[in-house]
N, C-alpha and C positions, 0 to 999 in steps of 0.2 A: 582540439585534438580528437581524432576519430576514436571511438570506443567500440569494442566488439565482444560479445559473449563468446567464449571459447572453451575448449576441452583440453585439459593438460594431458600431454602424451609422454612427456619425459620431464626431467628436473628443470630444464630451461627451454622447453618447447611446448607449444600449444597449437591446436588445430581448429580452424573455423568450421562450424557446421554449414551445410549448403546454403541456407538462407542468408547468413552473415557473409559467406563467401561471395554470393551473387551481389550483395550490396557493396562490398569492398571493391570488386573488380568491375562490375558493369555500371554501377551508379556513381561511385566515388572515383573510379579510374585509378585506384592505387596500384603501385608497382613494387617490385622487389626493392628493398632498402628504405621504404617509407616508414615513418614512425607512427605508432598508434598506442592504444592502451588495450590490454586484455583483461576481461572481467571473468574471473574464475572462482565459482563457488564461494562468493562472498569476499574474495581477495582481488585487489587491483594491481596490475603490473604495467610498467612502461615496457614497450615491446617494439620490435622491428619486423617487418615482413621479410622472411628469409626465403620463401618459395611461393610461387603463384600457380605452379602446375606440377603434377596433376591436381593438387589440392593446395589451399593457402595455409602455409605454416608460419607461425610467429616465433621469433626468438625472444624469450622473456629476459628482461633486464632487471630493473630494480622494483621491489614491491613498494607500492605507494600506501599512504595512510588510508585507513578505512573511512568511508563516508557514512557508515551506518550509525544511527542514533544509539545512545546508551540504554534506552528502554525499548521494549517491544510493545507496540500498540496494535491491537486488533480492533478494527472498525466494524461494528454491526450496524449496517446501513439499511434503514427502511427503504423498501423498493420504491423508487420514484417514477414519475411519468416521463414519457418521451426519451430524449437522449441525455438526460441529466446524469445518469450513471457513468457515461463516458467521461464527463468532466470530473466527477467525483473520483473515479479510479485514477485518472491522469494526475490530478493535483495532489491527491493524498499520497500517491507514489512519490511525487517530487518532494513532499514534506518529510517522508520517511516512514509511512505506515508499514507494518509488518504483514498484515493479513486483512482482507476485506471479505465480510460475509453478508450478502444481501438477506434481508429479513422481511417476511410478509406480515406486517402489523395489521390490525383489524381495519385501520383507516387507509390502507394502501388502495389506490385506484387500479394501478397496474398489477397484473398477476403473471408471473413468469412460470410457465410449465412446459413440460415435454420438449419437443424439438426447438421451440422458440427459446426456451431457457438455455438449451445447449448452444444454439447459435450465438446468443448474447455472451455466454461465458467465453467462447472462442474469441469474440471481439474484445471483451474486457481484458482478457489475458494478453492479447496482442498489444493493447493500449498500455498495459502495465509494463510490459517488456520494453516498449519504445520509450516510455517515460523514464524508466529506470536507467536506460542507456544514455538518454539525453542529459539527465541530471547527474550522472557520474556514480550511480549506485551499482554495486556488484551483485546485489541480490534483487530478484524480482519478487515483489509481494504476491502472495497467493491470493487469487480471487476464487472463493469457494462457491459451490452451487447454492442457490437460495434455500433458506430454511423457513419453517413456520414459526410463528411467535411462540408456540407451546414449547419449542426446543430452546428458546433463548435463555430463560432463567438458568437452566442447567449448564449452558455453555458459559454464561457470565460467571457462575460460581467456580468455574475452573481456573479463573485468573486470580492473581494476587489482589487486585482491586478493580472495580468496574464503576464507570461514571455514566449517568444518563442525563445529558443536557435537556432541560425541560423548561418551557416558558413560565410555568407556575412555581418553579423552585425559587426561593428567595434567600438572600443573605450569605449563602455558602457556595464558593466556587471550588475548582479542583485543588487550589492551593491548600484548602483546609484539610484535605485528606491524604495528600502525598507525603509519604514518610519513607522514601527510599525504595519503593516497590519497583520491580523491573519488568513485570509482565502485567500489562494494563489492558483494559477493555473500555471502549466507548460505544454506547448504543444511541443511535440517532433515529428519531421517528420520521415518518413520511410527510408529505405535504399537509395531510390532515392532522398531524400531530400524534401524540401518544395518549391513549385514553386513560381515564382514572383507574380502571381495572388493571390495565397493563402496568401502570406505574406501581400500583400496589403489589403486583406479582413480582416485578423486578426488585422492588425494595425488600420484599420478603426473602429474596435469595441473596441479599447482602449488597446489592448495587446502590450507589449514592446518587440521588437526583441533585444536579448542580445547576447553577446559573452561569450563563455566558455573557451576562451584562444586562443592561436595561432595554435593549432592543431585541425584537423577535427576529430570528434569523431563518432564512429559507433552509430547506433540508440539504440542499447542495452546498450551503455555506456553513452550516452548523458543525459538520464534521471537521472541516478545514480549520475553523476557529478553535475547536477543542484540541485538535492535534497541535496547532501552533502554540496554544496556551501551555499545554503539557510540556512540549519540547523546550519552550522558553524557560519554564520553571526547572527543568532538569539540566539546563545549560547546553542543550543541543542546537540552539539557534545562534550561538556565538555572541550572545548579548552580555 
């Protein structure tokens, strides 16, 4: 079923924005009377195309069950090299991340600044929107501008609980600390890992270093593993 982000204009009517309209008419060749789904500010509706000119209008039918997880997870991702962030944004969006914040840890090789950072954000936000639509989410995760490590402890302390997967953490995983919290944070280091000084700063602000198992995971894998673990424990993976 084709899905489109739309803007509700009346109780049972929605309008496609220009980019979605072009995709529906020029790429998918949809016509009046074709069925689809409308994604409206976190809600999902079954819909039918009621008009194609001068704008594409949708007639809203039944509201469908939400696909959003029961907890909100913000991923604070150490800035990786190359195009790894594209993969991280896409796959974490599919899993159900609420927000992604790139962080410049001390061991980050890549540095995103100025116009380069702006261009990357545009691409990441497009990837997040495409992934959200593909996997049936009605909300697009926010991809925030990159922040320095010095800002991270204060940001983590604003959540109910924060986890820092770390290769030197032993014995305690996320299960040990989950007690019904609904606003969670996960901080992932870059390729070079998180330094001892950084771990101490994050621990001092109340974050919990945790293990993700006996194997050392790459930066583009660790966030996915942490999200999947948390969503499994909260019942959001359907297991």
